[in-house]
N, C-alpha and C positions, 0 to 999 in steps of 0.2 A: 516429550512429547504429549504423553495423558494429560499433563498439568495445563498445557496451553489449550490442548483441547475441551478441557474443563472449564477453563477460564472464558472460552469464547462459547461455549454450550455447544460443542461439536462433537465429532468423534477424531480418533486419529486419522481415521481413512480421508477424512477430509483434507486434512492438512497433509498428508501424503499427497494427495491430488493436487493440491497447490502447488506441491515441490516440483510434480510430474509435468504439471505446467508453468513450470519455470516463473511462477508469481515470485513464489519464496524459495531461498535457499538458506535454510538453518546452519549454523555452524553446529560443529560435533564437539562434546566433551571428551577428553580424554578416555572414557568408559564408553562411547559410541551415541552417547545420548543427544538427541536434537535440541539446539538450543535456538530459541528464535527472540529475536530483538522488538522492543517496543513498536517498533515501524513496521515490522514483519506482523505482528499480530494487528496492527490496526487494520493494513491491508487484507489480511484475513477474516476482520469483525467485516469488513465492508463487502466483501466476496459474499460471506454467509449470507448479510443482508439483502442482497440483491437475490441471490439462489433461492432465499425464503419467500421472495415476492414472485418467484416463478422464473425467474432468467436463467436459462442454460448455464452451467459453471464453466464452460468454455469462454461464451459471452460475457460473463461475469467478470473473468479475469482480464479479459479485456477492455472492459468497461473502467474496472480498476486502475488497470495500466494507461489509460488515455486521460482519467482524472488526475492521476498522480503526475503526469507530463504536464499539463494545463497548469497545475499549480505551481508547477516549478518554472514553466514559462513565467507567470505571472509574478513570482518572486523576482526573478531576473529581471524582467520588466520594471519592477517598481525600483529595484536597486539601480537601473541604468539611469532611471528620470532623475531618481533622488541624488546621483552624482554626476548628472549633466551639469556642464558650465553655465551659470546663470538661471538652474533651476529654484523655485522656490517650493518647491513640490507639488504644483498646483496646475491641473491642464491649462496650455496654452489656448488663446483665444484666437 
């Protein structure tokens, strides 16, 4: 946790808060240390960016969740468009 906090330029308490908000749930090593994925670190970095800009942490977590859901929906939409019969990959007129 300390190393992840250092990489993000924040504190372990900030990462714990994100865990309590259920934004990120790190895996635990055999020794009980928290292990964060790159994806979780990207989410935490985005929350930190919003908090540094004056957004409350609970609102920042909600924003990040919604941004992530939007990105996933866009990805799925693009995949569906690309796999549609007769699709050339361009919008229809």
